[in-house]
VMD Tcl script that builds the backbone (N, CA, C; Angstrom):
set m [mol new atoms 261]
animate dup $m
set s [atomselect $m all]
$s set {name element resname resid chain x y z} {
  {N N MET 1 A 0.852 -1.187 0.001}
  {CA C MET 1 A -0.004 0.000 0.003}
  {C C MET 1 A 0.888 1.236 0.003}
  {N N PRO 2 A 0.849 2.033 -1.061}
  {CA C PRO 2 A 1.572 3.319 -0.989}
  {C C PRO 2 A 0.889 4.238 0.016}
  {N N ALA 3 A 1.623 4.617 1.036}
  {CA C ALA 3 A 0.999 5.336 2.128}
  {C C ALA 3 A 0.671 6.792 1.773}
  {N N ILE 4 A 1.573 7.471 1.115}
  {CA C ILE 4 A 1.367 8.885 0.815}
  {C C ILE 4 A 0.988 9.035 -0.644}
  {N N GLU 5 A -0.303 9.206 -0.898}
  {CA C GLU 5 A -0.786 9.357 -2.255}
  {C C GLU 5 A -2.051 10.222 -2.238}
  {N N VAL 6 A -2.393 10.758 -3.377}
  {CA C VAL 6 A -3.566 11.631 -3.496}
  {C C VAL 6 A -4.809 10.831 -3.180}
  {N N GLY 7 A -5.658 11.365 -2.293}
  {CA C GLY 7 A -6.884 10.723 -1.919}
  {C C GLY 7 A -6.813 9.917 -0.631}
  {N N ARG 8 A -5.629 9.736 -0.075}
  {CA C ARG 8 A -5.481 8.954 1.156}
  {C C ARG 8 A -6.028 9.748 2.333}
  {N N ILE 9 A -6.806 9.124 3.185}
  {CA C ILE 9 A -7.317 9.762 4.395}
  {C C ILE 9 A -6.275 9.567 5.492}
  {N N CYS 10 A -5.973 10.678 6.200}
  {CA C CYS 10 A -4.920 10.683 7.212}
  {C C CYS 10 A -5.434 11.320 8.504}
  {N N ILE 11 A -4.677 11.121 9.577}
  {CA C ILE 11 A -4.902 11.800 10.847}
  {C C ILE 11 A -3.749 12.729 11.102}
  {N N LYS 12 A -4.027 13.996 11.358}
  {CA C LYS 12 A -2.963 14.961 11.690}
  {C C LYS 12 A -2.474 14.674 13.095}
  {N N GLN 13 A -1.153 14.657 13.273}
  {CA C GLN 13 A -0.567 14.323 14.565}
  {C C GLN 13 A 0.155 15.494 15.207}
  {N N ALA 14 A 0.137 16.650 14.588}
  {CA C ALA 14 A 0.821 17.815 15.153}
  {C C ALA 14 A 0.067 19.077 14.743}
  {N N GLY 15 A 0.307 20.137 15.512}
  {CA C GLY 15 A -0.305 21.428 15.195}
  {C C GLY 15 A -1.650 21.616 15.852}
  {N N ARG 16 A -2.273 22.725 15.531}
  {CA C ARG 16 A -3.551 23.058 16.183}
  {C C ARG 16 A -4.691 22.179 15.735}
  {N N GLU 17 A -4.530 21.498 14.618}
  {CA C GLU 17 A -5.576 20.587 14.149}
  {C C GLU 17 A -5.233 19.132 14.461}
  {N N CYS 18 A -4.446 18.928 15.514}
  {CA C CYS 18 A -3.993 17.596 15.916}
  {C C CYS 18 A -5.191 16.676 16.197}
  {N N CYS 19 A -5.070 15.431 15.812}
  {CA C CYS 19 A -6.055 14.378 16.041}
  {C C CYS 19 A -7.319 14.524 15.195}
  {N N THR 20 A -7.255 15.313 14.125}
  {CA C THR 20 A -8.389 15.413 13.205}
  {C C THR 20 A -8.024 14.732 11.897}
  {N N LYS 21 A -9.053 14.287 11.180}
  {CA C LYS 21 A -8.818 13.567 9.930}
  {C C LYS 21 A -8.838 14.520 8.748}
  {N N CYS 22 A -8.062 14.177 7.726}
  {CA C CYS 22 A -7.971 15.007 6.527}
  {C C CYS 22 A -7.707 14.127 5.312}
  {N N VAL 23 A -7.729 14.711 4.132}
  {CA C VAL 23 A -7.513 14.002 2.878}
  {C C VAL 23 A -6.342 14.629 2.151}
  {N N ILE 24 A -5.418 13.823 1.649}
  {CA C ILE 24 A -4.289 14.345 0.870}
  {C C ILE 24 A -4.803 14.721 -0.517}
  {N N VAL 25 A -4.512 15.969 -0.907}
  {CA C VAL 25 A -4.995 16.490 -2.184}
  {C C VAL 25 A -3.862 16.575 -3.206}
  {N N ASP 26 A -2.630 16.745 -2.754}
  {CA C ASP 26 A -1.491 16.872 -3.647}
  {C C ASP 26 A -0.226 16.460 -2.935}
  {N N VAL 27 A 0.695 15.807 -3.635}
  {CA C VAL 27 A 2.004 15.494 -3.113}
  {C C VAL 27 A 2.986 16.506 -3.693}
  {N N MET 28 A 3.548 17.366 -2.856}
  {CA C MET 28 A 4.408 18.454 -3.323}
  {C C MET 28 A 5.823 17.978 -3.588}
  {N N ASP 29 A 6.447 17.318 -2.629}
  {CA C ASP 29 A 7.760 16.731 -2.802}
  {C C ASP 29 A 7.900 15.598 -1.804}
  {N N LYS 30 A 9.118 15.137 -1.557}
  {CA C LYS 30 A 9.302 13.974 -0.687}
  {C C LYS 30 A 8.981 14.246 0.779}
  {N N SER 31 A 8.860 15.529 1.170}
  {CA C SER 31 A 8.628 15.856 2.564}
  {C C SER 31 A 7.268 16.501 2.860}
  {N N PHE 32 A 6.609 17.052 1.846}
  {CA C PHE 32 A 5.390 17.805 2.100}
  {C C PHE 32 A 4.232 17.355 1.205}
  {N N VAL 33 A 3.001 17.433 1.763}
  {CA C VAL 33 A 1.786 17.173 1.007}
  {C C VAL 33 A 0.808 18.292 1.287}
  {N N LEU 34 A -0.175 18.439 0.414}
  {CA C LEU 34 A -1.269 19.403 0.605}
  {C C LEU 34 A -2.474 18.623 1.091}
  {N N VAL 35 A -3.029 19.022 2.238}
  {CA C VAL 35 A -4.203 18.347 2.787}
  {C C VAL 35 A -5.369 19.300 2.923}
  {N N THR 36 A -6.552 18.714 3.003}
  {CA C THR 36 A -7.762 19.477 3.289}
  {C C THR 36 A -8.695 18.604 4.089}
  {N N GLY 37 A -9.553 19.247 4.858}
  {CA C GLY 37 A -10.488 18.503 5.718}
  {C C GLY 37 A -11.652 17.878 4.982}
  {N N PRO 38 A -12.377 18.548 4.205}
  {CA C PRO 38 A -12.553 19.996 4.013}
  {C C PRO 38 A -12.963 20.700 5.299}
  {N N LYS 39 A -12.715 21.986 5.346}
  {CA C LYS 39 A -12.876 22.780 6.568}
  {C C LYS 39 A -14.295 22.676 7.116}
  {N N LYS 40 A -15.314 22.677 6.247}
  {CA C LYS 40 A -16.671 22.648 6.763}
  {C C LYS 40 A -17.077 21.272 7.322}
  {N N LEU 41 A -16.306 20.226 6.998}
  {CA C LEU 41 A -16.593 18.902 7.537}
  {C C LEU 41 A -15.795 18.596 8.796}
  {N N THR 42 A -14.468 18.823 8.759}
  {CA C THR 42 A -13.622 18.422 9.882}
  {C C THR 42 A -12.918 19.570 10.565}
  {N N GLY 43 A -12.909 20.746 9.934}
  {CA C GLY 43 A -12.230 21.899 10.521}
  {C C GLY 43 A -10.790 22.045 10.076}
  {N N VAL 44 A -10.301 21.136 9.230}
  {CA C VAL 44 A -8.918 21.227 8.750}
  {C C VAL 44 A -8.883 22.103 7.502}
  {N N LYS 45 A -8.118 23.179 7.580}
  {CA C LYS 45 A -7.962 24.065 6.422}
  {C C LYS 45 A -7.050 23.408 5.391}
  {N N ARG 46 A -7.175 23.846 4.148}
  {CA C ARG 46 A -6.264 23.403 3.110}
  {C C ARG 46 A -4.883 23.994 3.408}
  {N N ARG 47 A -3.910 23.123 3.609}
  {CA C ARG 47 A -2.565 23.616 3.951}
  {C C ARG 47 A -1.508 22.579 3.625}
  {N N ARG 48 A -0.270 23.072 3.586}
  {CA C ARG 48 A 0.880 22.233 3.352}
  {C C ARG 48 A 1.299 21.586 4.694}
  {N N VAL 49 A 1.533 20.285 4.673}
  {CA C VAL 49 A 1.855 19.564 5.900}
  {C C VAL 49 A 3.059 18.664 5.660}
  {N N ASN 50 A 3.930 18.592 6.661}
  {CA C ASN 50 A 5.060 17.670 6.613}
  {C C ASN 50 A 4.527 16.261 6.746}
  {N N ILE 51 A 5.036 15.337 5.958}
  {CA C ILE 51 A 4.514 13.966 6.003}
  {C C ILE 51 A 4.811 13.270 7.323}
  {N N ASN 52 A 5.778 13.789 8.096}
  {CA C ASN 52 A 6.057 13.227 9.408}
  {C C ASN 52 A 4.991 13.596 10.427}
  {N N HIS 53 A 4.118 14.556 10.080}
  {CA C HIS 53 A 3.089 15.040 10.990}
  {C C HIS 53 A 1.712 14.487 10.703}
  {N N ILE 54 A 1.633 13.495 9.793}
  {CA C ILE 54 A 0.348 12.847 9.494}
  {C C ILE 54 A 0.507 11.335 9.573}
  {N N MET 55 A -0.585 10.667 9.880}
  {CA C MET 55 A -0.587 9.206 9.920}
  {C C MET 55 A -1.623 8.716 8.919}
  {N N PRO 56 A -1.161 8.093 7.814}
  {CA C PRO 56 A -2.110 7.611 6.802}
  {C C PRO 56 A -2.942 6.451 7.300}
  {N N LEU 57 A -4.195 6.442 6.905}
  {CA C LEU 57 A -5.112 5.335 7.223}
  {C C LEU 57 A -5.263 4.465 5.986}
  {N N GLU 58 A -5.946 3.346 6.130}
  {CA C GLU 58 A -6.124 2.447 4.986}
  {C C GLU 58 A -7.161 2.938 4.003}
  {N N ASP 59 A -8.024 3.870 4.421}
  {CA C ASP 59 A -9.091 4.341 3.552}
  {C C ASP 59 A -8.572 5.349 2.536}
  {N N LYS 60 A -9.160 5.287 1.351}
  {CA C LYS 60 A -8.748 6.169 0.251}
  {C C LYS 60 A -9.992 6.643 -0.490}
  {N N VAL 61 A -9.928 7.865 -0.987}
  {CA C VAL 61 A -11.029 8.473 -1.757}
  {C C VAL 61 A -10.506 8.724 -3.172}
  {N N ASP 62 A -11.322 8.490 -4.168}
  {CA C ASP 62 A -10.913 8.738 -5.547}
  {C C ASP 62 A -11.128 10.187 -5.887}
  {N N VAL 63 A -10.058 10.997 -5.798}
  {CA C VAL 63 A -10.096 12.407 -6.195}
  {C C VAL 63 A -8.883 12.671 -7.075}
  {N N LYS 64 A -8.998 13.666 -7.926}
  {CA C LYS 64 A -7.868 14.006 -8.765}
  {C C LYS 64 A -6.920 14.927 -8.025}
  {N N ARG 65 A -5.717 15.034 -8.511}
  {CA C ARG 65 A -4.696 15.877 -7.894}
  {C C ARG 65 A -5.138 17.348 -7.934}
  {N N GLY 66 A -5.060 17.999 -6.778}
  {CA C GLY 66 A -5.436 19.410 -6.707}
  {C C GLY 66 A -6.942 19.636 -6.643}
  {N N ALA 67 A -7.688 18.646 -6.241}
  {CA C ALA 67 A -9.165 18.767 -6.190}
  {C C ALA 67 A -9.571 19.845 -5.188}
  {N N SER 68 A -10.674 20.543 -5.494}
  {CA C SER 68 A -11.173 21.566 -4.606}
  {C C SER 68 A -11.872 20.927 -3.410}
  {N N ASP 69 A -12.181 21.742 -2.402}
  {CA C ASP 69 A -12.876 21.245 -1.216}
  {C C ASP 69 A -14.246 20.685 -1.578}
  {N N ASP 70 A -14.933 21.312 -2.508}
  {CA C ASP 70 A -16.247 20.821 -2.929}
  {C C ASP 70 A -16.152 19.459 -3.623}
  {N N GLU 71 A -15.119 19.300 -4.444}
  {CA C GLU 71 A -14.923 18.010 -5.143}
  {C C GLU 71 A -14.603 16.907 -4.139}
  {N N VAL 72 A -13.786 17.241 -3.131}
  {CA C VAL 72 A -13.447 16.255 -2.095}
  {C C VAL 72 A -14.704 15.883 -1.303}
  {N N SER 73 A -15.512 16.878 -0.960}
  {CA C SER 73 A -16.757 16.610 -0.210}
  {C C SER 73 A -17.708 15.713 -1.007}
  {N N GLN 74 A -17.835 16.000 -2.294}
  {CA C GLN 74 A -18.717 15.188 -3.149}
  {C C GLN 74 A -18.189 13.769 -3.275}
  {N N ALA 75 A -16.889 13.599 -3.400}
  {CA C ALA 75 A -16.304 12.261 -3.510}
  {C C ALA 75 A -16.485 11.474 -2.213}
  {N N LEU 76 A -16.324 12.133 -1.074}
  {CA C LEU 76 A -16.517 11.475 0.216}
  {C C LEU 76 A -17.967 11.027 0.366}
  {N N GLU 77 A -18.894 11.894 -0.032}
  {CA C GLU 77 A -20.313 11.564 0.082}
  {C C GLU 77 A -20.696 10.434 -0.854}
  {N N ALA 78 A -20.178 10.506 -2.100}
  {CA C ALA 78 A -20.520 9.493 -3.100}
  {C C ALA 78 A -19.977 8.103 -2.705}
  {N N GLN 79 A -18.843 8.080 -2.040}
  {CA C GLN 79 A -18.237 6.791 -1.679}
  {C C GLN 79 A -18.580 6.374 -0.253}
  {N N GLY 80 A -19.412 7.143 0.415}
  {CA C GLY 80 A -19.891 6.771 1.737}
  {C C GLY 80 A -18.820 6.832 2.827}
  {N N LYS 81 A -17.890 7.750 2.721}
  {CA C LYS 81 A -16.787 7.838 3.694}
  {C C LYS 81 A -16.930 9.019 4.635}
  {N N LEU 82 A -18.075 9.697 4.633}
  {CA C LEU 82 A -18.253 10.850 5.516}
  {C C LEU 82 A -18.181 10.432 6.992}
  {N N ASP 83 A -18.709 9.267 7.301}
  {CA C ASP 83 A -18.675 8.818 8.701}
  {C C ASP 83 A -17.275 8.548 9.189}
  {N N ILE 84 A -16.362 8.168 8.308}
  {CA C ILE 84 A -14.963 7.936 8.680}
  {C C ILE 84 A -14.296 9.244 9.131}
  {N N LEU 85 A -14.581 10.327 8.401}
  {CA C LEU 85 A -13.972 11.621 8.763}
  {C C LEU 85 A -14.539 12.191 10.048}
  {N N LYS 86 A -15.782 11.946 10.335}
  {CA C LYS 86 A -16.412 12.553 11.483}
  {C C LYS 86 A -16.150 11.822 12.802}
  {N N ASP 87 A -15.613 10.623 12.722}
  {CA C ASP 87 A -15.315 9.861 13.963}
  {C C ASP 87 A -14.213 10.514 14.775}
}
mol reanalyze $m
mol bondsrecalc $m
mol representation Tube
mol addrep $m
């Protein structure tokens, strides 16, 4: 299982949004990824995060690279993964 990939659901382990779930939207380089909650669902803003500060889960959502918050929300709803983010 490739752990760090677009669409992977993760738990933030550092920062003010610690212990909340988010979705990887873009892989920037070997150390950083772009994540989003989306903010209206989990409270996680779209931001650049060090990969050492997130813990990938086994769940994955089918989204394209650089997807907007609305596209991520629709994909989560369509695939029935909203309950995973809200736990």
